[in-house]
N, CA, C and O atoms as CSV, one atom per row, in Angstrom:
chain,resi,resn,atom,element,x,y,z
A,1,MET,N,N,-5.893,-4.457,-3.858
A,1,MET,CA,C,-5.163,-4.912,-4.926
A,1,MET,C,C,-3.702,-5.188,-4.609
A,1,MET,O,O,-3.142,-6.222,-4.975
A,2,LYS,N,N,-3.092,-4.203,-3.897
A,2,LYS,CA,C,-1.679,-4.176,-3.791
A,2,LYS,C,C,-1.212,-5.336,-2.747
A,2,LYS,O,O,-0.059,-5.754,-2.643
A,3,ASN,N,N,-2.620,-5.880,-1.809
A,3,ASN,CA,C,-2.329,-7.097,-1.360
A,3,ASN,C,C,-2.217,-8.315,-2.189
A,3,ASN,O,O,-1.551,-9.204,-1.659
A,4,PHE,N,N,-2.629,-8.541,-3.185
A,4,PHE,CA,C,-2.794,-9.437,-4.200
A,4,PHE,C,C,-1.514,-9.496,-4.987
A,4,PHE,O,O,-0.991,-10.540,-5.377
A,5,GLN,N,N,-1.078,-8.335,-5.175
A,5,GLN,CA,C,0.457,-8.152,-5.994
A,5,GLN,C,C,1.094,-8.520,-5.111
A,5,GLN,O,O,1.722,-9.524,-5.448
A,6,GLN,N,N,1.340,-8.134,-3.772
A,6,GLN,CA,C,2.515,-8.584,-3.062
A,6,GLN,C,C,2.152,-10.131,-2.694
A,6,GLN,O,O,3.004,-10.588,-1.933
A,7,ASN,N,N,1.259,-10.941,-2.978
A,7,ASN,CA,C,1.376,-12.291,-2.644
A,7,ASN,C,C,1.192,-12.949,-4.031
A,7,ASN,O,O,0.685,-14.070,-4.027
A,8,LEU,N,N,1.515,-12.432,-5.147
A,8,LEU,CA,C,1.138,-13.215,-6.274
A,8,LEU,C,C,1.737,-14.323,-6.352
A,8,LEU,O,O,1.131,-15.383,-6.506
A,9,GLN,N,N,3.157,-14.216,-6.245
A,9,GLN,CA,C,3.797,-15.832,-6.397
A,9,GLN,C,C,3.387,-16.614,-5.863
A,9,GLN,O,O,3.356,-17.703,-6.437
A,10,LYS,N,N,2.775,-16.501,-4.304
A,10,LYS,CA,C,2.287,-17.619,-3.320
A,10,LYS,C,C,0.758,-18.356,-4.101
A,10,LYS,O,O,0.531,-19.557,-4.252
A,11,LEU,N,N,0.004,-17.348,-4.443
A,11,LEU,CA,C,-0.991,-17.473,-5.042
A,11,LEU,C,C,-1.036,-18.283,-6.502
A,11,LEU,O,O,-1.908,-19.087,-6.832
A,12,GLU,N,N,0.084,-17.883,-7.270
A,12,GLU,CA,C,0.258,-18.579,-8.578
A,12,GLU,C,C,0.822,-20.164,-8.182
A,12,GLU,O,O,0.545,-21.127,-8.897
A,13,ALA,N,N,1.561,-20.269,-7.075
A,13,ALA,CA,C,2.179,-21.595,-6.865
A,13,ALA,C,C,1.038,-22.400,-6.116
A,13,ALA,O,O,1.520,-23.403,-5.590
A,14,THR,N,N,-0.187,-22.286,-5.926
A,14,THR,CA,C,-1.127,-22.760,-5.672
A,14,THR,C,C,-2.032,-22.930,-7.002
A,14,THR,O,O,-3.218,-23.252,-6.941
A,15,ASP,N,N,-1.372,-22.688,-8.161
A,15,ASP,CA,C,-2.294,-22.705,-9.343
A,15,ASP,C,C,-3.646,-21.990,-9.195
A,15,ASP,O,O,-4.741,-22.497,-9.441
A,16,THR,N,N,-3.432,-20.822,-8.785
A,16,THR,CA,C,-4.434,-19.697,-8.641
A,16,THR,C,C,-4.249,-18.607,-9.489
A,16,THR,O,O,-3.198,-17.971,-9.410
A,17,GLN,N,N,-5.229,-18.255,-10.395
A,17,GLN,CA,C,-5.262,-17.078,-11.379
A,17,GLN,C,C,-5.968,-15.785,-10.652
A,17,GLN,O,O,-7.116,-15.742,-10.209
A,18,VAL,N,N,-4.973,-14.737,-10.648
A,18,VAL,CA,C,-5.611,-13.478,-9.995
A,18,VAL,C,C,-5.908,-12.675,-11.198
A,18,VAL,O,O,-5.176,-12.569,-12.181
A,19,LEU,N,N,-7.151,-12.078,-11.002
A,19,LEU,CA,C,-7.716,-11.112,-11.939
A,19,LEU,C,C,-8.476,-10.119,-11.027
A,19,LEU,O,O,-9.002,-10.460,-9.968
A,20,GLY,N,N,-8.492,-8.834,-11.537
A,20,GLY,CA,C,-9.102,-7.684,-11.281
A,20,GLY,C,C,-10.157,-7.349,-11.943
A,20,GLY,O,O,-9.874,-7.243,-13.137
A,21,VAL,N,N,-11.605,-7.061,-11.651
A,21,VAL,CA,C,-12.551,-6.657,-12.404
A,21,VAL,C,C,-12.879,-5.384,-11.958
A,21,VAL,O,O,-12.915,-5.229,-10.737
A,22,SER,N,N,-13.168,-4.274,-12.802
A,22,SER,CA,C,-13.581,-2.822,-12.682
A,22,SER,C,C,-14.305,-2.578,-13.867
A,22,SER,O,O,-14.094,-3.099,-14.962
A,23,MET,N,N,-15.569,-1.374,-13.445
A,23,MET,CA,C,-16.343,-1.016,-14.285
A,23,MET,C,C,-15.584,0.261,-15.008
A,23,MET,O,O,-16.252,0.954,-15.776
A,24,ASP,N,N,-14.216,0.572,-14.775
A,24,ASP,CA,C,-13.747,1.556,-15.604
A,24,ASP,C,C,-13.164,0.872,-17.070
A,24,ASP,O,O,-13.029,-0.311,-17.386
A,25,SER,N,N,-12.868,2.179,-17.847
A,25,SER,CA,C,-12.554,1.669,-19.025
A,25,SER,C,C,-11.160,0.943,-19.287
A,25,SER,O,O,-10.286,1.384,-18.541
A,26,PRO,N,N,-10.780,0.064,-20.048
A,26,PRO,CA,C,-9.526,-0.517,-20.241
A,26,PRO,C,C,-8.501,0.433,-20.243
A,26,PRO,O,O,-7.460,0.043,-19.713
A,27,PHE,N,N,-8.500,1.653,-20.721
A,27,PHE,CA,C,-7.356,2.808,-20.360
A,27,PHE,C,C,-7.416,3.129,-19.005
A,27,PHE,O,O,-6.338,3.394,-18.473
A,28,ALA,N,N,-8.526,3.172,-18.256
A,28,ALA,CA,C,-8.214,3.713,-16.646
A,28,ALA,C,C,-7.773,2.549,-16.171
A,28,ALA,O,O,-6.972,2.673,-15.244
A,29,ASN,N,N,-8.039,1.399,-16.512
A,29,ASN,CA,C,-7.556,0.033,-15.726
A,29,ASN,C,C,-5.967,0.076,-15.877
A,29,ASN,O,O,-5.263,-0.144,-14.891
A,30,ARG,N,N,-5.420,0.359,-17.107
A,30,ARG,CA,C,-4.015,0.332,-17.568
A,30,ARG,C,C,-3.665,1.256,-16.477
A,30,ARG,O,O,-3.045,0.779,-15.527
A,31,ALA,N,N,-3.983,2.569,-16.468
A,31,ALA,CA,C,-3.309,3.639,-15.757
A,31,ALA,C,C,-3.157,3.487,-14.186
A,31,ALA,O,O,-2.236,3.842,-13.449
A,32,PHE,N,N,-4.416,2.813,-13.894
A,32,PHE,CA,C,-4.472,2.368,-12.459
A,32,PHE,C,C,-3.485,1.281,-11.934
A,32,PHE,O,O,-3.012,1.269,-10.797
A,33,ALA,N,N,-3.197,0.220,-13.077
A,33,ALA,CA,C,-2.336,-0.761,-12.820
A,33,ALA,C,C,-1.012,-0.131,-12.782
A,33,ALA,O,O,-0.403,-0.298,-11.726
A,34,ASP,N,N,-0.386,0.606,-13.764
A,34,ASP,CA,C,0.623,1.274,-13.591
A,34,ASP,C,C,1.064,1.937,-12.504
A,34,ASP,O,O,2.166,1.823,-11.968
A,35,GLN,N,N,0.083,2.697,-12.170
A,35,GLN,CA,C,0.198,3.495,-10.980
A,35,GLN,C,C,0.673,2.863,-9.764
A,35,GLN,O,O,1.627,3.398,-9.199
A,36,ILE,N,N,0.061,1.599,-9.169
A,36,ILE,CA,C,-0.121,0.962,-8.185
A,36,ILE,C,C,0.957,-0.150,-8.286
A,36,ILE,O,O,1.375,-0.617,-7.227
A,37,GLY,N,N,1.509,-0.676,-9.616
A,37,GLY,CA,C,2.277,-1.595,-9.716
A,37,GLY,C,C,1.990,-2.697,-9.877
A,37,GLY,O,O,2.919,-3.485,-9.698
A,38,VAL,N,N,0.471,-3.371,-10.324
A,38,VAL,CA,C,-0.235,-4.262,-10.446
A,38,VAL,C,C,0.244,-5.116,-11.835
A,38,VAL,O,O,0.108,-4.555,-12.922
A,39,THR,N,N,0.626,-6.043,-11.791
A,39,THR,CA,C,1.105,-7.021,-13.249
A,39,THR,C,C,0.030,-7.945,-13.374
A,39,THR,O,O,-0.082,-8.412,-14.507
A,40,PHE,N,N,-0.825,-8.355,-12.494
A,40,PHE,CA,C,-2.028,-9.401,-13.029
A,40,PHE,C,C,-2.961,-8.500,-13.744
A,40,PHE,O,O,-3.040,-7.275,-13.643
A,41,PRO,N,N,-3.705,-9.363,-14.537
A,41,PRO,CA,C,-4.864,-8.635,-15.379
A,41,PRO,C,C,-5.693,-8.044,-14.818
A,41,PRO,O,O,-6.218,-8.584,-13.844
A,42,LEU,N,N,-6.104,-6.744,-15.223
A,42,LEU,CA,C,-7.169,-5.891,-14.960
A,42,LEU,C,C,-8.267,-5.957,-15.929
A,42,LEU,O,O,-8.144,-5.183,-16.878
A,43,LEU,N,N,-9.378,-6.745,-15.912
A,43,LEU,CA,C,-10.315,-6.635,-16.737
A,43,LEU,C,C,-11.360,-5.625,-16.704
A,43,LEU,O,O,-11.819,-5.385,-15.587
A,44,SER,N,N,-11.897,-4.895,-17.829
A,44,SER,CA,C,-12.711,-3.867,-17.746
A,44,SER,C,C,-14.393,-4.514,-18.064
A,44,SER,O,O,-14.628,-5.164,-19.083
A,45,ASP,N,N,-15.411,-4.220,-17.063
A,45,ASP,CA,C,-16.303,-4.497,-17.496
A,45,ASP,C,C,-17.251,-3.101,-17.708
A,45,ASP,O,O,-18.135,-2.749,-16.927
A,46,TRP,N,N,-16.953,-2.565,-18.645
A,46,TRP,CA,C,-17.553,-1.362,-19.341
A,46,TRP,C,C,-19.087,-1.400,-19.485
A,46,TRP,O,O,-19.715,-1.945,-20.393
A,47,GLY,N,N,-19.599,-0.696,-18.384
A,47,GLY,CA,C,-21.292,-0.831,-18.531
A,47,GLY,C,C,-21.794,-1.637,-17.373
A,47,GLY,O,O,-22.972,-1.593,-17.018
A,48,GLY,N,N,-20.726,-2.499,-16.688
A,48,GLY,CA,C,-21.174,-2.944,-15.445
A,48,GLY,C,C,-22.243,-4.394,-15.658
A,48,GLY,O,O,-22.716,-4.974,-14.681
A,49,GLU,N,N,-22.452,-4.740,-16.785
A,49,GLU,CA,C,-23.160,-6.087,-17.085
A,49,GLU,C,C,-22.731,-7.102,-15.995
A,49,GLU,O,O,-23.573,-7.447,-15.166
A,50,VAL,N,N,-21.709,-7.507,-15.956
A,50,VAL,CA,C,-21.017,-8.650,-15.075
A,50,VAL,C,C,-20.981,-8.129,-13.572
A,50,VAL,O,O,-21.469,-8.838,-12.692
A,51,THR,N,N,-20.459,-7.005,-13.293
A,51,THR,CA,C,-20.387,-6.612,-12.057
A,51,THR,C,C,-22.087,-6.431,-11.394
A,51,THR,O,O,-22.213,-6.696,-10.199
A,52,HIS,N,N,-23.154,-6.054,-12.057
A,52,HIS,CA,C,-24.419,-6.116,-11.539
A,52,HIS,C,C,-24.879,-7.586,-11.538
A,52,HIS,O,O,-25.918,-7.848,-10.932
A,53,SER,N,N,-24.256,-8.487,-12.109
A,53,SER,CA,C,-24.927,-9.669,-12.337
A,53,SER,C,C,-24.394,-10.689,-10.986
A,53,SER,O,O,-24.958,-11.719,-10.616
A,54,THR,N,N,-23.485,-10.238,-10.551
A,54,THR,CA,C,-22.644,-11.156,-9.287
A,54,THR,C,C,-23.651,-10.740,-8.032
A,54,THR,O,O,-24.388,-9.759,-7.935
A,55,VAL,N,N,-23.437,-11.762,-7.165
A,55,VAL,CA,C,-24.099,-11.666,-5.852
A,55,VAL,C,C,-24.042,-10.322,-4.855
A,55,VAL,O,O,-24.969,-9.815,-4.223
A,56,TYR,N,N,-22.913,-9.997,-4.915
A,56,TYR,CA,C,-22.254,-9.188,-4.085
A,56,TYR,C,C,-21.528,-7.837,-4.613
A,56,TYR,O,O,-20.383,-8.082,-4.991
A,57,THR,N,N,-21.871,-6.569,-4.730
A,57,THR,CA,C,-21.415,-5.280,-5.262
A,57,THR,C,C,-21.457,-4.376,-4.240
A,57,THR,O,O,-22.168,-4.446,-3.238
A,58,TRP,N,N,-20.665,-3.521,-4.528
A,58,TRP,CA,C,-20.654,-2.094,-3.849
A,58,TRP,C,C,-21.434,-1.082,-4.067
A,58,TRP,O,O,-21.452,-0.671,-5.227
A,59,THR,N,N,-22.228,-0.437,-3.130
A,59,THR,CA,C,-22.981,0.824,-3.253
A,59,THR,C,C,-22.469,1.841,-2.658
A,59,THR,O,O,-22.427,1.695,-1.436
A,60,ASN,N,N,-22.053,2.839,-3.056
A,60,ASN,CA,C,-21.297,3.838,-2.308
A,60,ASN,C,C,-20.130,3.323,-1.240
A,60,ASN,O,O,-19.068,2.833,-1.625
A,61,THR,N,N,-20.426,3.475,-0.065
A,61,THR,CA,C,-19.563,2.715,0.760
A,61,THR,C,C,-20.158,1.513,1.639
A,61,THR,O,O,-19.676,1.226,2.734
A,62,ARG,N,N,-21.158,0.887,1.117
A,62,ARG,CA,C,-21.714,-0.202,1.830
A,62,ARG,C,C,-21.935,-1.178,0.657
A,62,ARG,O,O,-22.305,-0.778,-0.447
A,63,PRO,N,N,-21.651,-2.706,0.990
A,63,PRO,CA,C,-21.798,-3.735,0.301
A,63,PRO,C,C,-23.662,-4.052,0.164
A,63,PRO,O,O,-24.535,-3.988,1.029
A,64,ARG,N,N,-23.717,-4.317,-0.958
A,64,ARG,CA,C,-25.096,-4.774,-1.451
A,64,ARG,C,C,-25.314,-6.165,-1.751
A,64,ARG,O,O,-24.648,-6.553,-2.711
A,65,VAL,N,N,-25.890,-6.839,-1.328
A,65,VAL,CA,C,-26.444,-8.320,-1.826
A,65,VAL,C,C,-27.411,-8.396,-2.751
A,65,VAL,O,O,-28.548,-8.057,-2.423
A,66,ALA,N,N,-27.129,-8.882,-4.163
A,66,ALA,CA,C,-28.116,-8.920,-4.849
A,66,ALA,C,C,-29.071,-9.770,-4.716
A,66,ALA,O,O,-30.044,-9.729,-5.469
């Protein structure tokens, strides 16, 4: 995420919208964003419906293709 933040202006200059998605609560996302200095939106997928419907998710430390 820090890499996206560091390159945010370059990405936005190419008409790219940066979003983060996490299964954490909105409150946890805000605390995390504040802690690492992220200014782009972090979306909360509380319960994981969107995350689990994507093709690529992480299980423990290994990727899993759905």
